[in-house]
VOGU-3710 file (C-alpha; in Angstrom, 3 decimals, decimal comma):
1> xxxxxxxxxx> 82,569/29,081/101,639  80,747/28,963/104,948  81,528/27,273/108,237  79,198/24,318/108,768  79,686/21,951/111,711  83,398/22,717/111,748  83,828/22,246/107,990  84,201/24,763/105,191  81,316/24,083/102,839  80,694/25,778/99,498
11> xxxxxxxxxx> 77,253/27,275/98,958  77,838/28,029/95,305  80,582/27,536/92,765  82,400/30,305/90,926  80,121/32,810/89,253  77,224/30,328/89,137  74,469/31,364/91,528  72,482/29,178/93,903  69,477/29,005/91,551  71,655/27,888/88,628
21> xxxxxxxxxx> 73,417/25,296/90,819  70,002/23,967/91,877  68,767/23,869/88,280  71,891/22,019/87,148  71,385/19,385/89,860  67,724/18,898/88,882  68,389/18,738/85,134  71,744/16,952/85,081  73,720/15,693/88,049  75,733/17,007/90,984
31> xxxxxxxxxx> 77,980/15,256/93,462  77,586/16,173/97,129  80,096/15,350/99,862  78,050/14,376/102,910  80,982/13,078/104,968  80,456/15,880/107,497  77,109/14,369/108,485  76,705/12,079/111,489  76,973/8,392/110,665  75,276/5,947/112,996
41> xxxxxxxxxx> 75,072/2,157/112,660  71,953/0,499/114,053  72,129/-3,284/114,432  70,021/-6,062/115,838  67,063/-8,243/114,974  64,590/-5,340/115,063  66,852/-2,608/113,632  64,693/-2,065/110,535  61,488/-1,931/112,598  63,093/0,581/114,955
51> xxxxxxxxxx> 64,311/2,809/112,122  60,967/2,616/110,329  59,279/3,851/113,518  61,415/7,015/113,359  61,535/7,668/109,621  59,346/7,598/106,531  59,956/5,011/103,850  60,109/1,264/103,500  63,618/0,576/104,793  62,990/-3,170/105,044
61> xxxxxxxxxx> 62,843/-3,327/101,244  66,388/-1,962/100,827  68,861/-4,506/99,498  72,440/-4,732/100,808  74,342/-1,735/99,409  71,205/0,285/98,639  70,218/3,543/100,261  67,385/6,025/100,260  66,738/9,600/101,280  64,278/9,703/104,167
71> xxxxxxxxxx> 62,910/11,996/106,848  63,411/11,764/110,604  60,086/12,559/112,258  58,772/13,396/115,712  55,967/11,479/117,458  53,332/13,494/115,543  54,954/12,944/112,157  56,513/16,408/112,013  59,825/16,616/110,173  62,910/16,989/112,359
81> xxxxxxxx> 65,587/16,432/109,697  66,387/14,626/106,485  68,734/11,663/106,407  70,191/9,014/104,144  69,520/5,410/105,196  71,791/2,686/103,830  71,588/-1,059/104,280  75,064/-2,473/104,876
//
């Protein structure tokens, strides 16, 4: 367990190493708790346009209840962080 943003977060489980945890996620499935991440609601007529100007991906095509992994970029397209965008 490591301290991450005020939370205790596991890096690996039991005797399974990081590489094996990664392989399991790629080949099968893993559940990740992302509740420690910032959640921000953006509303308004041009919310999708605004978010698409900051991220990569076609957020306007998301249906209600759908989400996608995206990247938050700087003005030159460099990656600042990854994020999950949901349409609610």
